C-alpha positions in Angstrom: 0.1 -0.1 -0.1 2.4 2.5 1.2 4.9 1.6 -1.9 2.1 1.8 -4.3 1.3 5.2 -3.0 5.1 6.5 -3.3 5.3 5.0 -6.8 2.3 6.8 -7.9 3.3 10.0 -6.4 6.8 9.5 -8.0 5.2 8.8 -11.4 2.6 11.9 -11.4 5.6 14.2 -10.2 7.4 12.9 -13.1 4.7 13.3 -15.5 4.3 16.8 -14.3 7.9 17.7 -14.6 7.8 16.1 -18.1 4.8 18.0 -19.1 6.2 21.3 -17.9 9.4 21.1 -19.8 7.6 20.0 -22.7 5.7 23.2 -22.5 8.7 25.2 -21.8 10.3 23.8 -24.9 7.6 24.5 -27.0 7.4 28.2 -25.8 11.1 28.5 -26.3 11.0 27.2 -30.1 8.0 29.4 -30.7 9.7 32.4 -29.6 12.8 31.5 -31.6 10.8 31.0 -34.7 9.0 34.3 -34.1 12.4 36.1 -33.7 13.7 34.4 -36.9 10.6 35.2 -39.0 10.5 38.8 -37.8 14.1 39.4 -38.5 13.9 37.7 -42.0 10.9 40.1 -42.7 13.0 43.0 -41.7 15.8 42.1 -44.4 13.4 41.6 -47.1 
């Protein structure tokens, strides 16, 4: 019982961190792409 609870907590936490990391990465890539697009537009 106790170990199952521990494992469940651990898995949910790791899933949450993974989700947050993915979210941050997506935001970061969007920002990069936005910056790149705006720069390339200025050059044209």
